[in-house]
N, CA and C of each residue as an Amber inpcrd file, in Angstrom:
protein
   675
   7.4000000 -12.4650000  18.3430000   6.6180000 -13.4580000  18.7410000
   6.8880000 -14.6990000  18.6960000   8.0480000 -14.6120000  17.6850000
   8.4140000 -16.2900000  17.4390000  10.1960000 -16.6860000  18.4770000
  10.3930000 -15.3260000  19.1370000  11.4310000 -15.3290000  19.6990000
  10.8070000 -15.7620000  21.3170000   9.9930000 -14.6270000  21.6560000
   9.2520000 -15.2790000  23.0470000   8.5580000 -16.1530000  23.4910000
   8.4840000 -17.1710000  22.2730000   7.5220000 -18.9030000  22.3710000
   9.3360000 -19.2640000  22.3830000  10.7430000 -19.0060000  21.4100000
  11.1620000 -20.1580000  21.9580000  11.6860000 -19.9390000  23.3970000
  11.6390000 -18.3600000  23.6860000  12.3020000 -18.5830000  25.7450000
  11.4550000 -19.1580000  26.1500000   9.6920000 -19.0080000  26.2810000
   8.9650000 -19.7640000  27.0760000   9.0690000 -21.5420000  26.7930000
   9.5630000 -21.7050000  25.5430000   9.3710000 -23.5260000  25.8170000
  10.5850000 -23.6200000  26.7920000  11.6630000 -22.9920000  26.4020000
  13.1410000 -23.3840000  26.6470000  12.9880000 -23.1120000  28.5150000
  11.6360000 -22.0910000  29.0720000  11.9510000 -22.0930000  30.5870000
  10.9160000 -23.4920000  31.2620000  10.1420000 -23.9480000  30.5110000
   9.2240000 -24.6510000  30.4960000   9.8720000 -25.7030000  30.6460000
  11.1760000 -26.6950000  29.6390000  11.2980000 -27.6450000  29.8730000
  12.5660000 -27.6240000  30.3150000  13.2480000 -27.0440000  31.2180000
  14.2380000 -26.7870000  32.1950000  13.0270000 -26.9790000  33.7510000
  11.8760000 -26.3370000  33.7450000  11.1810000 -27.0330000  34.9530000
  10.7670000 -28.3900000  35.2140000  10.5940000 -29.0640000  34.0440000
  10.4070000 -29.8470000  33.6950000  11.2570000 -31.0820000  34.2290000
  12.6390000 -30.9090000  33.5410000  13.8600000 -31.3700000  33.9450000
  13.9210000 -31.6120000  35.3650000  13.9570000 -30.4510000  35.8160000
  13.9500000 -30.0570000  38.0170000  13.1900000 -31.4210000  38.7500000
  11.9920000 -31.1620000  38.0230000  10.8680000 -31.7590000  38.4690000
  11.3800000 -33.2730000  38.5980000  11.5730000 -34.3970000  37.4520000
  11.6210000 -35.2990000  37.3380000  13.7320000 -35.2140000  38.3390000
  14.1530000 -34.3630000  38.4740000  15.3540000 -35.3040000  39.5350000
  14.7980000 -35.0870000  40.9410000  14.0070000 -34.3290000  40.8720000
  12.8570000 -34.5550000  42.5680000  12.7650000 -36.1780000  42.4700000
  12.0130000 -36.3090000  41.7190000  11.2260000 -37.7360000  41.4620000
  12.2490000 -39.0410000  42.0180000  13.2490000 -38.5270000  41.4290000
  14.3360000 -39.6850000  41.2100000  14.7980000 -39.5420000  42.7500000
  15.6030000 -38.3900000  42.7730000  15.9120000 -38.1350000  43.9740000
  15.3430000 -38.4820000  45.2830000  14.1890000 -38.7620000  45.4250000
  13.4210000 -39.1550000  46.6260000  13.5250000 -40.7350000  46.8230000
  13.2160000 -41.2700000  45.8020000  13.4030000 -42.3100000  45.3410000
  14.4800000 -43.3290000  46.0630000  15.8690000 -42.6310000  46.1910000
  17.3050000 -42.8830000  46.7070000  17.7510000 -43.2870000  48.7260000
  17.9630000 -44.0520000  49.4510000  18.4450000 -43.4860000  49.9530000
  18.4100000 -42.9580000  51.1110000  19.0600000 -42.7360000  52.3030000
  18.5250000 -41.7840000  53.5860000  20.1770000 -41.2520000  52.9200000
  21.2250000 -41.8650000  52.6390000  22.3770000 -41.6940000  52.5540000
  22.6820000 -40.6960000  51.3970000  22.5430000 -41.1770000  50.1660000
  22.1660000 -40.1590000  49.4370000  21.3890000 -38.6680000  49.6080000
  21.4710000 -38.3150000  50.5610000  20.2040000 -37.1980000  50.5790000
  20.7270000 -36.0610000  50.8450000  22.1820000 -35.5420000  50.9840000
  22.4230000 -34.5940000  50.8990000  23.2320000 -34.5540000  49.4550000
  23.7420000 -35.6400000  49.0870000  23.6860000 -35.2850000  47.0720000
  22.7570000 -34.2480000  46.6070000  21.2970000 -35.4000000  47.2230000
  20.2970000 -34.8550000  46.1050000  19.6520000 -33.1490000  46.5400000
  20.0780000 -33.1080000  47.9980000  20.4280000 -31.7930000  48.1080000
  21.3540000 -30.4480000  47.2960000  22.1020000 -30.9070000  47.4890000
  23.1840000 -30.5900000  46.6300000  22.5510000 -30.1940000  44.8170000
  22.5550000 -31.3480000  44.6380000  21.5880000 -31.1960000  43.0120000
  20.7040000 -30.1620000  43.0400000  19.6560000 -30.8960000  43.8730000
  18.6390000 -29.3940000  43.5670000  19.2520000 -27.6260000  43.7050000
  20.1320000 -28.0580000  44.7900000  20.2130000 -26.9570000  44.8380000
  21.1280000 -25.5930000  43.2020000  21.7280000 -26.4560000  42.5060000
  22.3180000 -26.7840000  41.6600000  21.2250000 -26.4740000  41.1600000
  20.1220000 -26.8430000  40.6630000  19.3490000 -27.3560000  39.3700000
  18.9180000 -25.4710000  39.7110000  18.1010000 -25.6220000  40.6200000
  17.4020000 -24.0730000  41.1900000  18.1890000 -22.7420000  40.5330000
  19.2130000 -23.1600000  41.3840000  20.4690000 -21.6760000  40.3470000
  20.0330000 -22.2630000  39.0100000  20.5350000 -22.8080000  38.4690000
  20.4350000 -23.4350000  36.8490000  19.0590000 -22.9070000  36.7600000
  18.3060000 -22.8370000  37.1430000  17.0780000 -22.2160000  36.7750000
  16.5750000 -21.0170000  36.7930000  17.2950000 -20.7820000  37.9190000
  16.8340000 -19.1510000  38.2100000  17.5390000 -18.0710000  37.1310000
  19.1010000 -19.0180000  36.6340000  19.6640000 -17.8720000  35.5340000
  19.4330000 -18.4020000  34.4230000  18.5980000 -19.2930000  34.4550000
  17.6710000 -19.8440000  32.3400000  16.4440000 -18.5690000  32.5800000
  15.7760000 -18.3320000  33.7170000  14.5640000 -18.0360000  33.5980000
  14.9150000 -16.3700000  33.5430000  15.5550000 -15.8190000  34.4950000
  16.4720000 -14.3010000  34.2470000  16.7320000 -14.3270000  32.7910000
  17.5010000 -15.0530000  31.9700000  18.3140000 -15.1620000  30.8060000
  16.7620000 -14.6890000  30.3280000  15.6160000 -15.5630000  30.2300000
  14.7400000 -15.3850000  29.5930000  13.9460000 -14.2490000  29.6790000
  14.1400000 -13.0160000  30.9870000  13.5960000 -12.2180000  31.0690000
  14.1200000 -11.2320000  29.9060000  14.6360000 -10.7730000  29.6450000
  15.9830000  -9.9000000  28.7470000  15.4870000 -10.2230000  27.7230000
  14.8120000  -9.4220000  27.1560000  13.9770000  -9.4010000  25.5260000
  14.1730000  -8.1150000  25.0560000  15.0780000  -7.8460000  23.5900000
  15.0800000  -6.1890000  23.7760000  14.4330000  -6.0500000  22.3050000
  13.5540000  -4.9650000  22.7230000  12.4080000  -4.0760000  21.7780000
  12.8790000  -3.7110000  20.9980000  12.3750000  -3.6230000  19.7170000
  12.8020000  -2.9740000  18.7360000  12.2980000  -1.2400000  18.6660000
  13.5640000  -0.2540000  18.4770000  12.6550000   1.0840000  18.4140000
  12.2840000   1.7390000  17.2980000  11.4450000   1.7230000  17.3310000
  10.7920000   3.0710000  15.8240000  10.6970000   4.1920000  16.1280000
  11.2310000   4.3650000  15.2760000  11.3280000   6.0060000  14.7400000
  10.3840000   6.6820000  14.7580000   9.5500000   7.5160000  14.6040000
   8.7080000   8.6390000  13.7220000   9.6270000   9.7600000  12.4210000
   8.7690000   8.9800000  11.6190000   9.0840000  10.5550000  10.6110000
   8.1960000  11.9920000  11.2480000   9.1180000  12.8040000  11.2470000
   8.5300000  13.8690000  11.4450000   7.9010000  14.5980000  10.2160000
   6.6930000  15.1470000  10.6990000   5.6460000  15.8110000   9.1030000
   6.5040000  17.1400000   9.0810000   6.3170000  17.4700000   7.4430000
   6.8870000  18.7450000   6.9810000   5.7150000  19.8360000   7.8920000
   6.0480000  20.8250000   8.2200000   4.8980000  22.0560000   8.5440000
   5.2270000  22.9330000   7.3100000   4.3200000  24.0840000   7.4380000
   4.7680000  24.5550000   6.6090000   5.6050000  25.6190000   6.6990000
   6.4250000  26.0220000   8.1410000   7.7090000  26.6110000   8.0100000
   8.6410000  26.0000000   7.7290000   8.5380000  24.6980000   7.6600000
   9.4970000  24.3030000   6.3490000  10.1340000  24.2400000   5.2830000
   8.4990000  23.9000000   5.4430000   7.6810000  23.7000000   3.3710000
   8.6880000  24.7400000   3.0860000   8.5550000  25.8720000   3.4550000
   8.6800000  27.6310000   2.9130000   9.9450000  28.2930000   2.8350000
  10.7890000  27.4450000   3.5540000  11.9330000  27.8630000   4.4510000
  12.4930000  28.1540000   2.9180000  13.6480000  29.3190000   3.6000000
  14.6080000  29.9040000   2.3080000  14.0160000  30.3450000   1.2290000
  12.4460000  30.9620000   1.4910000  11.4790000  32.2030000   0.1760000
  11.4600000  32.8800000   1.6570000  10.8800000  34.1120000   1.1200000
  10.2180000  35.5810000   1.4170000   9.2050000  35.3320000   1.2720000
   8.5770000  35.0240000   1.9160000   6.6940000  34.8400000   1.7690000
   6.2680000  36.1780000   1.8940000   5.5610000  36.6680000   0.6730000
   4.5530000  38.0650000   0.2250000   3.1370000  37.1960000   0.6510000
   2.4320000  38.1180000   0.6620000   0.9900000  38.1220000  -0.5000000
   0.7000000  39.0850000  -1.3480000  -0.4180000  38.3250000  -2.1520000
  -0.8570000  39.0910000  -3.6960000  -2.4450000  39.0180000  -3.4400000
  -2.7310000  39.3080000  -3.9430000  -4.5010000  39.3240000  -4.1230000
  -4.7080000  38.7260000  -5.2820000  -5.0230000  37.2370000  -5.1680000
  -6.0010000  36.1070000  -6.0120000  -6.1880000  36.8110000  -7.0500000
  -6.3360000  38.1320000  -7.2540000  -7.0490000  38.4920000  -8.9080000
  -6.1640000  40.0620000  -9.3640000  -5.1280000  39.9180000  -8.4680000
  -3.7290000  40.6870000  -8.9040000  -3.2970000  40.6260000 -10.3130000
  -3.9860000  40.9910000 -11.7680000  -3.4000000  41.2870000 -12.8610000
  -2.1520000  41.5220000 -13.8350000  -1.0040000  41.8900000 -12.5220000
  -0.2450000  43.1170000 -12.9620000   1.0440000  42.2070000 -13.8440000
   1.0370000  40.3790000 -13.4700000   1.8420000  39.9170000 -14.1640000
   3.1070000  39.8810000 -13.4470000   3.8180000  40.6330000 -12.7100000
   5.0080000  40.8810000 -12.2520000   5.4410000  39.7630000 -11.1250000
   6.4150000  39.1960000 -11.1540000   6.9550000  38.0860000  -9.7620000
   8.0300000  38.6880000  -9.3290000   8.7290000  38.5760000  -8.0940000
   9.5500000  38.8400000  -7.3720000  10.4190000  37.4130000  -7.3770000
  11.4290000  37.9060000  -7.0670000  12.1760000  36.6560000  -7.2880000
  13.0770000  35.5850000  -5.3270000  12.5530000  34.4770000  -5.9800000
  13.3570000  34.1760000  -4.1710000  12.0340000  33.9480000  -3.3710000
  10.6000000  33.8150000  -4.0930000   9.6070000  34.6540000  -3.2160000
   8.3160000  33.2050000  -3.0030000   7.6120000  32.8820000  -2.0560000
   6.4950000  31.6890000  -2.0010000   5.2920000  32.6120000  -2.1180000
   4.3040000  32.3000000  -2.7760000   2.9330000  33.4430000  -1.9720000
   1.7650000  31.7680000  -2.6270000   1.0940000  32.5220000  -1.3690000
  -0.2940000  31.2850000  -1.2590000  -0.7160000  32.0300000  -2.2380000
  -1.4070000  30.6620000  -3.4730000  -2.2720000  30.9080000  -4.4720000
  -4.0010000  30.1240000  -4.3810000  -3.9830000  29.8990000  -3.1820000
  -5.6640000  28.8170000  -3.6960000  -6.3570000  30.0500000  -2.0880000
  -7.3930000  29.9640000  -3.1170000  -8.0930000  31.0290000  -3.0430000
  -8.8700000  30.8200000  -1.7430000  -9.2520000  31.4140000  -0.5830000
  -9.9340000  31.7900000   0.2320000  -8.9840000  31.1100000   1.8780000
  -9.4210000  30.3680000   2.2020000  -8.2190000  29.3250000   3.5590000
  -7.7840000  28.5320000   3.0740000  -7.6460000  28.1490000   1.3570000
  -6.7970000  26.9960000   1.1460000  -5.6460000  27.5980000   0.9570000
  -4.5550000  26.3670000   0.8610000  -2.9850000  26.7400000   0.8900000
  -2.5410000  25.6130000   0.2860000  -1.4590000  26.2080000  -0.9650000
  -1.0290000  26.9230000  -2.6750000  -0.1250000  27.1290000  -2.1680000
   0.8810000  26.1610000  -2.5420000   2.1100000  27.4270000  -1.8750000
   2.9560000  27.3230000  -3.8560000   3.0720000  28.7480000  -3.7100000
   3.7360000  28.6090000  -4.9760000   5.6140000  29.2130000  -5.2430000
   6.0820000  28.4300000  -5.6360000   7.5270000  29.0610000  -5.5810000
   8.4820000  29.8560000  -6.4330000   9.1260000  31.0340000  -6.4230000
  10.2120000  31.1010000  -8.0370000  11.4010000  30.7860000  -7.4740000
  12.3530000  30.8890000  -9.0220000  13.7680000  31.2180000  -8.7700000
  13.8520000  31.8570000  -8.5400000  15.3960000  32.1940000  -8.2610000
  16.1990000  33.5330000  -8.6990000  15.9210000  34.6690000  -9.7920000
  14.8680000  33.9480000 -10.7990000  15.1970000  34.9710000 -12.0690000
  13.4560000  35.7650000 -12.3160000  13.2500000  35.2160000 -10.8140000
  11.4310000  35.7080000 -11.0190000  10.1960000  34.3310000 -10.9960000
  10.9420000  32.9310000 -12.2820000  10.2140000  32.7400000 -12.9080000
   9.7420000  31.4160000 -11.5400000   8.0890000  31.0510000 -12.1010000
   7.8070000  29.8550000 -11.2040000   8.3670000  28.8400000 -11.6970000
   8.5690000  27.8760000 -10.2380000   9.1910000  26.8930000 -10.5920000
   8.3680000  25.7960000  -9.7080000   7.5710000  25.8150000  -8.7060000
   6.8350000  24.8540000  -8.2420000   5.5630000  25.6090000  -7.3830000
   4.6910000  23.9920000  -7.5820000   3.5430000  24.4900000  -6.8210000
   2.5790000  23.3880000  -5.8120000   2.3650000  23.3790000  -4.4810000
   2.2990000  22.5720000  -4.0600000   0.8390000  22.9930000  -2.9080000
   0.7610000  21.3370000  -2.6910000  -0.9160000  21.4410000  -2.3640000
  -0.9230000  20.1570000  -0.7970000  -0.8150000  20.6370000  -0.1350000
  -1.1360000  19.2320000   0.7270000  -2.4630000  18.7850000   0.1940000
  -3.0440000  18.9180000   0.4700000  -4.9410000  19.4840000   0.1090000
  -5.3690000  20.3350000  -0.6980000  -6.0860000  19.4230000  -2.1220000
  -6.4430000  20.6700000  -2.9440000  -8.7120000  20.1530000  -3.3460000
  -8.8210000  21.5610000  -2.6050000  -9.9390000  21.6520000  -2.0940000
 -10.8670000  22.1300000  -3.3350000 -11.5870000  21.2560000  -4.0820000
 -12.4930000  22.2040000  -5.1260000 -13.7690000  23.1420000  -5.0330000
 -13.1520000  24.2900000  -5.8900000 -14.4820000  25.3840000  -5.9340000
 -15.4040000  25.2850000  -5.6160000 -16.7120000  25.3060000  -4.8440000
 -17.7130000  25.5910000  -3.8010000 -18.9080000  26.8460000  -4.4070000
 -19.1180000  26.4980000  -5.1990000 -20.1190000  28.0290000  -6.2080000
 -21.4400000  28.0300000  -5.1180000 -21.3020000  27.4490000  -4.2850000
 -22.7810000  27.3090000  -3.2350000 -22.5040000  27.8720000  -2.0020000
 -21.0980000  28.6500000  -2.1230000 -20.1000000  28.9370000  -0.6700000
 -19.3050000  30.3380000  -1.2420000 -19.0220000  30.4310000  -1.8030000
 -17.6060000  31.3550000  -2.6960000 -18.4900000  32.1610000  -3.8010000
 -17.8530000  33.0560000  -3.8850000 -18.1980000  34.3170000  -5.0790000
 -17.2950000  34.1340000  -6.1370000 -18.4280000  33.0280000  -7.0720000
 -17.5730000  32.3500000  -8.3200000 -18.7510000  32.9800000  -9.4700000
 -18.0670000  33.8180000 -10.1590000 -18.6250000  34.4190000 -11.4020000
 -19.5280000  33.4830000 -12.1960000 -20.5850000  33.6680000 -13.3600000
 -20.7870000  32.9980000 -14.3000000 -20.1160000  32.1300000 -15.2800000
 -18.8110000  32.1860000 -15.2790000 -18.1380000  31.5490000 -16.0100000
 -17.0080000  30.6550000 -15.3180000 -17.3230000  30.4000000 -14.4510000
 -17.3870000  29.2070000 -13.6690000 -15.4130000  29.8650000 -12.3160000
 -15.1930000  31.3080000 -12.7580000 -13.9970000  32.2330000 -12.2760000
 -14.1400000  32.5250000 -11.2740000 -12.9820000  32.7770000 -10.6260000
 -13.1170000  33.4480000  -9.2180000 -12.8480000  35.1940000  -9.5710000
 -12.4950000  35.1830000 -10.8520000 -11.9990000  36.9050000 -11.6700000
 -11.8220000  36.2280000 -12.8600000 -12.2960000  37.5630000 -12.9050000
 -12.5290000  37.7240000 -14.6390000 -11.4300000  37.7320000 -15.3100000
 -10.7570000  37.3380000 -15.2740000  -9.2910000  37.6640000 -16.2540000
  -8.2610000  36.8180000 -15.5850000  -7.1090000  36.2780000 -16.1460000
  -6.3750000  35.9560000 -15.5350000  -4.4410000  37.1240000 -15.5100000
  -3.3580000  36.9580000 -14.5810000  -2.5680000  37.9240000 -15.3670000
  -1.3470000  37.9260000 -16.4710000  -1.4830000  39.1950000 -16.1880000
  -0.7650000  39.0080000 -17.8710000   1.3460000  38.9100000 -17.5130000
   1.3290000  37.9450000 -17.4620000   2.6030000  37.4780000 -17.2180000
   3.1150000  37.6690000 -18.6340000   4.6650000  38.3880000 -18.7590000
   5.2140000  38.8480000 -19.9800000   5.1910000  37.3080000 -21.0510000
   4.9880000  36.9390000 -22.1460000   5.7290000  36.0900000 -22.7080000
   4.4830000  34.4620000 -22.6840000   3.6410000  35.0340000 -21.5970000
   2.6020000  33.6850000 -21.7390000   1.0220000  33.9140000 -22.9570000
   0.7680000  34.6030000 -22.7360000  -0.5010000  34.7190000 -24.5410000
   0.0780000  34.7310000 -25.8150000  -0.1960000  33.8990000 -26.8030000
   0.0550000  33.8500000 -27.7460000  -0.8190000  33.3520000 -28.9360000
  -0.6960000  33.2540000 -30.3360000  -1.5220000  32.1570000 -30.9260000
  -1.3920000  30.8690000 -30.4640000  -1.0080000  30.6790000 -29.4970000
  -0.3880000  29.2330000 -29.1120000  -0.3560000  28.6990000 -28.1330000
  -0.4770000  29.7210000 -27.2480000  -0.0620000  29.1990000 -25.5690000
  -1.4700000  30.6010000 -25.0290000  -1.7170000  29.4780000 -24.0230000
  -2.9700000  29.9340000 -22.8720000  -2.0610000  30.7410000 -21.5890000
  -2.6850000  31.5760000 -21.3900000  -2.2620000  31.8740000 -19.6030000
  -3.0810000  30.9000000 -18.5710000  -2.5470000  29.2760000 -18.3370000
  -2.7500000  28.9220000 -17.5920000  -2.4690000  28.5810000 -16.6800000
  -3.5200000  28.1990000 -15.7870000  -3.6180000  28.1830000 -13.9230000
  -2.7490000  27.0840000 -14.3030000  -1.7730000  26.8010000 -13.0010000
  -1.2280000  25.7490000 -12.5190000  -2.3940000  24.5920000 -12.1400000
  -2.8930000  25.4590000 -10.7880000  -5.0840000  24.6660000  -9.9820000
  -5.8610000  25.9730000 -10.3940000  -6.3860000  24.8580000 -11.0320000
  -7.0000000  25.9520000 -11.5950000  -8.2450000  26.0070000 -11.0900000
  -9.1620000  27.4260000 -11.7800000 -10.2510000  27.7570000 -10.8800000
 -11.3560000  27.0560000  -9.3510000 -11.7350000  25.9760000 -10.4920000
 -12.1760000  24.9510000  -9.9640000 -11.6700000  23.8780000  -9.2040000
 -10.8220000  23.5900000  -9.2610000  -9.6280000  23.4620000  -7.9300000
  -9.0650000  24.5170000  -6.9630000  -9.7130000  25.4800000  -6.9660000
  -9.2780000  26.4290000  -5.7300000  -8.3930000  27.3040000  -6.4730000
  -7.8080000  27.6600000  -7.1020000  -6.6520000  28.5840000  -7.6860000
  -7.1260000  29.4160000  -8.0680000  -6.0440000  30.7460000  -7.5290000
  -6.7380000  32.4010000  -7.7870000  -5.7170000  32.5360000  -9.7670000
  -6.1990000  33.7830000  -9.4480000  -5.4670000  34.2380000 -10.7890000
  -4.2770000  34.9570000 -10.8640000  -3.0200000  35.2780000  -9.9220000
  -2.7810000  36.0840000 -10.5940000  -1.3900000  35.3050000 -10.9260000
  -0.4190000  35.7200000 -10.5540000   1.1640000  35.7550000 -11.8460000
   1.6010000  34.4580000 -11.1950000   1.8110000  34.0170000 -10.0860000
   2.1820000  32.9850000  -9.5630000   1.0130000  31.6080000  -9.8110000
   0.3820000  32.2790000 -10.2520000  -0.1960000  30.5600000 -10.2900000
  -0.9470000  30.7330000 -11.9920000   0.0950000  31.3630000 -13.1080000
  -0.0040000  31.1240000 -14.1060000   1.5160000  30.7530000 -14.8230000
   1.1200000  30.5410000 -15.2120000   2.3680000  29.9120000 -16.7710000
   1.9700000  29.8070000 -18.1740000   2.6780000  30.2980000 -18.9010000
   1.9180000  29.6070000 -20.3960000   2.0760000  28.1480000 -21.0320000
   1.4220000  27.8250000 -20.9850000   0.6610000  26.8900000 -21.7540000
   0.2120000  26.3660000 -23.2130000   0.4400000  25.6620000 -23.1900000
  -0.1370000  25.1240000 -25.0310000  -1.4390000  24.5180000 -25.3500000
  -2.0430000  25.7160000 -26.2630000  -3.5470000  26.0100000 -25.7560000
  -3.8520000  24.2180000 -26.3630000  -4.0390000  23.6710000 -26.6650000
  -4.9910000  22.7520000 -26.8770000  -4.2850000  21.1810000 -26.5350000
  -3.5610000  20.9440000 -25.0870000  -3.1230000  20.8990000 -24.1130000
  -3.2210000  21.0470000 -22.8660000  -3.9430000  22.1570000 -23.1360000
  -4.4110000  22.8710000 -21.9420000  -6.1960000  23.1190000 -21.9750000
  -6.6920000  22.7040000 -22.7520000  -8.1400000  23.0930000 -22.9850000
  -8.3280000  21.8370000 -23.2710000  -7.8320000  20.2670000 -23.9060000
  -7.7260000  19.5630000 -23.9430000  -6.4350000  18.2080000 -23.6570000
  -6.0940000  18.7980000 -23.4050000  -5.3020000  17.7050000 -23.2980000
  -5.0190000  17.2920000 -21.8810000  -3.3900000  16.6530000 -21.5640000
  -3.0760000  16.9380000 -20.1250000  -3.4900000  17.3160000 -19.1420000
  -3.2210000  18.5000000 -19.0010000  -3.6840000  19.5960000 -18.1570000
  -5.4510000  19.2610000 -17.7810000  -6.0490000  19.3680000 -19.1490000
  -7.4430000  19.1070000 -18.4360000  -7.3790000  17.6970000 -18.1560000
  -6.7360000  17.0040000 -18.5160000  -7.7760000  15.5880000 -18.1650000
  -7.1340000  15.3700000 -16.4140000  -6.0280000  15.7600000 -16.6440000
  -5.2430000  16.0970000 -14.6310000  -6.9810000  16.5830000 -14.1280000
  -7.1870000  18.1060000 -14.8980000  -8.2570000  18.8610000 -13.7390000
  -9.5670000  17.9660000 -13.9470000  -9.4450000  16.9010000 -14.8810000
 -11.1750000  16.6750000 -14.4650000 -10.9600000  15.4040000 -13.1750000
  -9.9600000  14.5730000 -13.3670000 -10.0100000  13.6520000 -12.6210000
  -9.8010000  14.0050000 -11.1820000  -9.5880000  14.9400000 -10.9860000
  -9.4570000  14.9560000  -9.7770000 -10.9160000  15.9060000  -9.1350000
 -11.5820000  16.7330000  -9.8360000 -13.1800000  17.2190000  -9.9290000
 -14.1850000  15.6230000  -9.7830000 -13.7960000  14.7330000 -10.5830000
 -14.5620000  13.4790000 -10.3530000 -13.7480000  13.1290000  -8.8630000
 -12.6580000  12.8270000  -8.4850000 -11.9630000  12.1080000  -7.2430000
 -12.7950000  13.1530000  -6.1820000 -13.5720000  14.4570000  -5.8610000
 -13.6740000  14.7820000  -4.8780000 -12.3420000  15.8410000  -4.1910000
 -11.4160000  15.9470000  -5.5530000 -10.1060000  16.2160000  -4.7480000
  -8.6340000  16.0360000  -5.0550000  -8.2310000  16.1650000  -4.3550000
  -6.8160000  15.6560000  -4.2050000  -5.6820000  15.9730000  -2.8310000
  -4.1400000  15.1050000  -2.8760000  -3.7500000  15.1890000  -2.0640000
  -2.3430000  15.2890000  -1.9530000  -1.5070000  15.9750000  -1.4050000
  -0.2060000  15.5670000  -2.0240000   0.4080000  16.1300000  -3.8610000
  -0.1460000  17.2090000  -3.5540000  -0.6770000  18.0700000  -4.7920000
   1.2450000  18.7440000  -5.3740000   2.1440000  19.0080000  -6.1700000
   2.8180000  19.0190000  -6.7760000   2.9090000  19.4340000  -8.0010000
   3.2010000  20.5230000  -8.7140000   3.7880000  20.8140000  -9.8600000
   5.5490000  21.1190000 -10.1510000   5.7450000  20.8550000 -11.3080000
   6.9600000  21.5530000 -10.9470000   7.6670000  21.9270000 -11.8090000
   8.3180000  22.6050000 -12.5190000   7.6020000  23.7000000 -13.4480000
   9.3380000  24.2390000 -14.5690000   9.8170000  23.7130000 -15.4390000
  11.4910000  23.6540000 -15.9260000  11.3250000  24.5210000 -17.4530000
  12.2150000  24.9360000 -17.5690000  12.5410000  26.5120000 -18.0920000
  14.3560000  25.9420000 -19.2300000  13.7880000  26.6230000 -20.1730000
  15.0970000  26.0450000 -20.7950000  16.4720000  27.0980000 -21.0960000
  15.6920000  28.9630000 -20.5220000  16.2150000  29.3380000 -20.2230000
  15.7890000  30.4370000 -19.2910000  16.8980000  31.7440000 -19.1820000
  15.8050000  32.6910000 -17.5440000  14.6510000  33.4550000 -18.3310000
  14.3010000  32.9460000 -19.3580000  12.9320000  33.5760000 -19.9440000
  11.7890000  33.2460000 -19.0400000  10.7560000  34.1070000 -19.3720000
   9.2660000  33.8460000 -18.9640000   9.0110000  32.2030000 -19.9090000
   8.8790000  31.6860000 -20.4960000   8.4920000  30.7640000 -21.3060000
   8.9490000  29.3970000 -21.0600000   8.1150000  28.0200000 -21.0340000
   8.4510000  27.0490000 -20.2620000   8.9030000  26.1290000 -21.1460000
   9.3410000  24.9010000 -20.4780000   9.5190000  23.4150000 -21.5970000
   8.8670000  22.6300000 -21.4200000   8.0750000  22.5590000 -20.0640000
   7.4720000  21.8810000 -19.8720000   6.8640000  21.8320000 -18.2740000
   6.3110000  20.9570000 -17.2670000   5.5390000  20.5940000 -16.2650000
   5.3340000  19.7150000 -15.6300000   5.6440000  18.9930000 -14.5200000
   5.3710000  17.4440000 -14.4490000   4.7070000  17.6830000 -13.0380000
   3.4570000  17.6910000 -13.3710000   2.8410000  17.1190000 -11.6430000
   2.1370000  15.9330000 -11.9500000   2.2250000  15.5380000  -9.9570000
   1.9240000  14.2910000  -9.0760000   0.5190000  15.5780000  -8.5350000
   0.0180000  14.1840000  -7.7210000  -0.8510000  14.2680000  -6.9340000
  -1.3670000  12.7310000  -6.7590000  -2.8780000  12.5630000  -5.1780000
  -2.8210000  11.7510000  -5.1470000  -4.7330000  11.6540000  -5.0330000
  -5.3950000  11.3520000  -5.5150000  -6.5980000  11.0180000  -5.0450000
  -7.3310000  10.1600000  -4.6920000
């Protein structure tokens, strides 16, 4: 806007000078009429050049950031379907599975060893027991998938996305989680925060492993409420 204002002031100044020249020239004798016409002609030409110059303004080009589609998100993985209550505990390698209950789209990814390494959701939609088949326990299914090495005296069969947040119970949404942290620590805090907020967006959990076995060393979760 500042650049355009500068051009506008330049144009008004030029016109003002031309006007003054015309007034002064008309007060001269008839013998000076020819130079007056020449001066006026030259001034008008200069004015037109200045005016033309002010009309050339380069507008900045705004590039739109492309939105990531589901096809982009799951590219490079084999998409498979699995019942949310499948308790087998088996996982395939290099696949992506929807672990959202009903119409939710929560995408879970495995690596080349069949380990669950990432779960993402554009939007977390809370469980609705008034419209969904929810058990008295607050769960969609009576038990969780029996993933090898998950449950022990200190580990829970922990949901990456809990039932209350719309997650299912098959092997692609279950990881070993230290039971105190799962029930009373960071995992429980996160779930409670999302429930209080009425949901979340841009959810992503990244799960890391110390080896090619099932047991994890930790996972990082990020989301927006």
